[in-house]
N, CA, C and O of each residue as an XYZ file, in Angstrom:
352
protein
N       1.279     -1.508      0.185
C       0.065     -0.151      0.441
C       1.109      1.323      0.062
O       2.268      1.594      0.376
N       0.105      2.035     -0.720
C       0.892      3.641     -0.633
C       0.134      4.092      0.196
O      -0.982      3.625      0.429
N       0.894      5.552      1.033
C      -0.005      6.345      1.833
C       0.352      8.159      1.365
O       1.432      8.512      0.893
N      -0.431      8.789      1.543
C       0.070     10.690      1.711
C      -0.226     10.327      3.018
O      -0.866      9.356      3.424
N       0.411     11.381      3.731
C       0.656     11.953      5.173
C       0.696     13.267      5.372
O       1.444     14.016      4.743
N      -0.165     13.659      6.327
C       0.000     15.121      6.856
C       0.141     15.133      8.278
O      -0.674     14.818      9.145
N       2.385     15.929      8.449
C       2.376     15.915      9.427
C       2.025     17.317     10.318
O       1.991     18.464      9.872
N       1.824     16.963     11.443
C       1.863     19.080     12.568
C       3.433     18.511     12.566
O       3.840     17.366     12.761
N       4.036     19.529     12.325
C       5.531     20.222     13.334
C       4.916     20.637     14.257
O       3.723     20.829     14.493
N       6.466     20.855     15.133
C       6.282     21.181     16.710
C       6.230     22.970     16.930
O       6.381     23.651     17.944
N       5.932     23.364     15.428
C       6.101     24.782     15.709
C       4.793     25.252     14.777
O       4.647     26.326     14.193
N       3.654     23.805     14.838
C       2.581     24.211     14.064
C       2.134     24.013     12.813
O       1.036     23.600     12.440
N       3.590     24.521     11.863
C       3.424     24.313     10.345
C       3.035     22.652     10.137
O       2.865     21.803     11.012
N       2.974     22.540      8.921
C       2.199     21.411      8.340
C       2.947     21.109      7.546
O       3.544     21.963      6.890
N       3.214     19.244      7.299
C       4.438     18.983      6.301
C       3.811     17.295      5.884
O       3.622     16.339      6.637
N       3.522     17.470      3.814
C       2.749     16.623      3.241
C       3.675     15.808      2.482
O       4.447     16.177      1.597
N       3.518     14.833      2.877
C       4.459     13.501      2.059
C       3.752     12.380      2.156
O       2.748     12.176      2.837
N       4.630     11.275      1.059
C       3.529      9.958      0.789
C       5.342      8.971      1.154
O       6.494      9.223      1.506
N       4.751      8.188      0.884
C       5.490      6.548      1.475
C       4.807      5.510      0.869
O       3.581      5.593      0.799
N       5.401      4.516      0.403
C       4.910      2.313      0.478
C       5.131      2.530      2.513
O       4.258      2.091      3.262
N       6.046      3.047      2.912
C       6.016      1.905      4.261
C       5.816      3.118      5.608
O       6.601      3.301      6.539
N       4.857      3.644      5.412
C       4.028      5.001      6.243
C       4.750      4.593      7.524
O       5.571      5.496      7.686
N       4.929      3.443      8.832
C       5.197      3.211     10.090
C       7.357      3.161     10.145
O       8.206      3.347     11.017
N       7.362      2.902      9.078
C       9.005      3.174      8.959
C       9.457      4.831      8.162
O      10.503      5.476      8.106
N       8.220      5.014      7.696
C       8.910      7.068      7.224
C       8.383      7.381      8.547
O       9.400      7.599      9.206
N       7.165      7.558      9.470
C       7.369      8.412     10.923
C       8.219      8.204     11.324
O       8.944      9.199     11.308
N       8.729      7.255     11.815
C       9.928      6.943     12.260
C      10.918      7.564     12.266
O      11.188      8.322     13.197
N      11.862      7.354     11.008
C      12.884      8.317     10.425
C      12.040     10.046     10.874
O      12.489     10.873     11.668
N      10.955     10.134     10.186
C      10.394     11.832     10.656
C      10.915     11.833     12.257
O      11.995     12.369     12.508
N      10.199     11.279     13.228
C      10.717     11.346     14.278
C      11.614     11.613     15.284
O      11.634     12.299     16.306
N      12.987     10.222     14.182
C      14.146     10.532     14.595
C      15.159     11.491     13.623
O      16.327     11.481     13.234
N      14.361     12.036     13.538
C      15.192     13.499     12.738
C      16.041     12.814     10.920
O      16.351     13.458      9.917
N      16.098     12.030     11.078
C      15.837     11.440      9.371
C      14.907     11.623      8.353
O      15.307     11.635      7.189
N      13.789     11.759      8.596
C      12.826     12.338      7.262
C      13.209     13.003      6.626
O      14.385     12.871      6.287
N      12.265     14.297      6.017
C      12.733     15.231      5.548
C      13.522     16.242      5.660
O      13.921     16.622      6.761
N      13.846     16.799      4.567
C      15.088     18.286      5.485
C      14.236     19.184      6.108
O      14.876     19.953      6.825
N      12.805     19.427      6.116
C      11.902     20.105      6.340
C      11.891     19.589      8.055
O      12.333     20.258      8.988
N      11.366     18.454      8.132
C      10.666     18.017      9.527
C      11.964     18.002      9.959
O      11.841     18.513     11.072
N      13.064     17.769      9.829
C      14.261     17.628     10.607
C      14.708     18.788     11.764
O      15.526     18.664     12.676
N      13.820     20.037     11.374
C      14.609     21.158     11.863
C      12.830     22.245     12.360
O      12.596     23.452     12.433
N      12.201     21.316     12.527
C      10.914     21.294     12.984
C       9.917     20.267     13.645
O       8.708     20.048     13.565
N      11.332     19.572     14.558
C      10.680     18.596     15.397
C       9.915     18.787     16.472
O       9.913     20.014     16.578
N       9.396     18.444     17.161
C       8.671     17.428     17.009
C       7.525     16.725     15.972
O       7.044     17.675     15.353
N       7.073     15.839     15.653
C       6.256     15.583     14.690
C       5.094     14.856     14.910
O       5.087     13.784     15.515
N       3.890     15.516     14.339
C       2.800     14.627     15.044
C       1.363     14.052     13.868
O       0.481     14.834     13.513
N       1.419     12.444     13.388
C       0.933     12.338     12.466
C      -0.690     13.209     12.887
O      -1.233     13.393     13.977
N      -1.056     13.561     11.612
C      -2.810     13.722     11.681
C      -3.708     13.795     10.412
O      -4.667     14.479     10.051
N      -2.955     12.769      9.894
C      -3.685     13.039      8.385
C      -3.019     11.294      7.438
O      -1.900     10.847      7.186
N      -4.463     10.807      7.192
C      -3.803      9.718      6.209
C      -4.575      9.737      5.149
O      -5.698     10.224      5.277
N      -4.121      9.174      3.767
C      -5.240      8.394      2.956
C      -4.170      7.136      2.613
O      -3.076      6.901      3.125
N      -4.968      6.347      1.452
C      -3.967      4.850      1.232
C      -4.600      5.176      0.020
O      -5.579      5.921     -0.037
N      -3.806      4.374     -1.435
C      -3.862      4.096     -1.981
C      -3.396      3.023     -2.865
O      -2.217      2.909     -2.532
N      -3.625      2.147     -3.817
C      -2.800      0.846     -4.427
C      -1.602      1.577     -4.859
O      -0.577      1.149     -4.328
N      -1.421      2.642     -5.742
C      -0.159      2.278     -6.297
C       0.590      3.704     -5.723
O       0.178      4.718     -5.159
N       1.872      3.228     -6.167
C       2.897      5.266     -5.810
C       2.426      6.046     -6.824
O       3.264      6.935     -6.975
N       1.503      6.194     -7.625
C       1.365      7.407     -8.660
C       0.289      7.918     -8.003
O       0.269      9.106     -7.680
N      -0.817      7.003     -7.708
C      -1.792      8.055     -7.308
C      -1.366      8.825     -5.901
O      -1.485     10.030     -5.675
N      -0.708      7.551     -4.800
C      -0.419      8.491     -3.852
C       0.611      9.390     -4.253
O       0.841     10.183     -3.340
N       1.390      9.598     -5.353
C       2.493     11.263     -5.424
C       1.596     11.459     -5.792
O       1.162     12.064     -4.812
N       0.489     11.474     -6.756
C      -0.880     12.726     -7.444
C      -1.254     13.334     -6.065
O      -0.893     14.448     -5.684
N      -1.989     12.499     -5.397
C      -2.570     13.269     -4.542
C      -1.827     14.331     -3.540
O      -2.188     15.409     -3.067
N      -0.486     13.459     -3.410
C       0.069     14.289     -2.576
C       0.684     15.701     -3.147
O       0.659     16.504     -2.213
N       1.141     16.209     -4.144
C       1.193     17.037     -5.172
C      -0.379     18.240     -4.717
O      -0.291     19.354     -4.200
N      -1.302     17.719     -5.014
C      -2.515     18.063     -4.997
C      -3.115     18.725     -3.745
O      -4.053     19.521     -3.782
N      -2.508     18.336     -2.684
C      -2.171     18.254     -1.438
C      -1.052     19.820     -0.882
O      -1.024     20.833     -0.183
N      -0.320     19.001     -1.815
C       0.824     20.332     -1.738
C       0.635     21.436     -2.151
O       1.209     22.305     -1.496
N      -0.320     21.993     -3.526
C      -1.488     23.096     -3.868
C      -2.359     24.149     -2.814
O      -2.568     25.361     -2.789
N      -2.790     22.817     -1.849
C      -3.605     23.350     -1.243
C      -3.155     24.484     -0.499
O      -1.942     24.686     -0.444
N      -4.136     25.434      0.219
C      -3.755     26.684      1.051
C      -3.711     25.894      2.724
O      -4.060     24.724      2.880
N      -3.316     26.610      3.650
C      -2.892     26.165      4.675
C      -4.266     25.984      5.634
O      -4.165     25.479      6.752
N      -5.214     26.320      5.241
C      -6.252     26.758      5.252
C      -7.510     25.466      4.866
O      -8.133     24.685      5.586
N      -7.495     25.702      3.448
C      -7.474     24.109      3.345
C      -6.845     22.799      3.830
O      -7.180     21.627      3.656
N      -6.595     22.937      3.993
C      -5.365     21.448      4.602
C      -5.866     21.410      6.111
O      -6.026     20.260      6.521
N      -6.125     22.333      6.950
C      -6.289     22.110      8.009
C      -8.398     21.406      7.685
O      -8.893     20.422      8.235
N      -8.906     22.081      6.962
C     -10.136     21.918      6.742
C     -10.001     20.236      6.837
O     -10.646     19.405      7.476
N      -8.644     20.100      5.726
C      -8.911     18.484      5.453
C      -9.197     17.480      6.607
O     -10.000     16.573      6.827
N      -8.215     18.043      7.198
C      -7.449     17.122      8.357
C      -8.681     16.883      8.770
O      -9.225     15.791      8.604
N      -9.727     18.775      9.857
C     -10.733     18.367     10.419
C     -12.085     16.794      9.577
O     -12.878     16.052     10.159
N     -11.859     16.875      8.632
C     -12.818     16.058      7.922
C     -13.242     14.976      8.711
O     -14.174     14.563      9.401
N     -11.498     14.562      8.049
C     -11.048     13.470      8.267
C     -11.120     12.841      9.693
O     -11.300     11.660      9.991
N     -10.946     13.863     10.453
C     -11.101     13.659     12.214
C     -12.569     12.924     12.332
O     -12.933     11.865     12.843
N     -13.183     13.885     11.684
C     -14.711     13.651     12.306
C     -15.523     12.136     11.034
O     -16.547     11.472     11.194
N     -14.689     12.116     10.111
C     -15.253     10.606      9.757
C     -16.023     11.269      8.305
O     -16.753     10.563      7.610
N     -15.749     12.653      7.994
C     -16.364     12.849      6.965
C     -15.336     12.470      5.451
O     -14.234     11.920      5.459
N     -16.021     12.906      4.379
C     -15.543     12.656      3.266
C     -13.952     13.484      3.257
O     -14.163     14.126      4.286
N     -13.139     13.734      3.017
C     -11.686     14.470      3.234
C     -11.348     15.036      1.653
O     -10.531     15.935      1.454
N     -12.098     14.371      0.587
C     -11.648     14.842     -0.502
C     -11.597     16.621     -0.637
O     -12.536     17.225     -0.119
N     -10.876     17.152     -1.092
C     -10.793     18.436     -1.353
C     -10.354     18.607     -3.217
O     -10.218     19.723     -3.719
């Protein structure tokens, strides 16, 4: 499986990424060995995920989410937490 995820960083900023091994990737971020951005914005907290069959689908969704404004990303996270359709 392939995952798109959003992390809330220690300073409140949001980081979006994709992976085919979510548990391993989260550990790397938490250990300061993930993305360059998250290394300098620790700690991180997983606040959003979406699952996809292919890496192409995941990367496409990651790009779409990265293009959203902060407000839109927060709305996406909130909808997912409420169990609503998170698609934006």
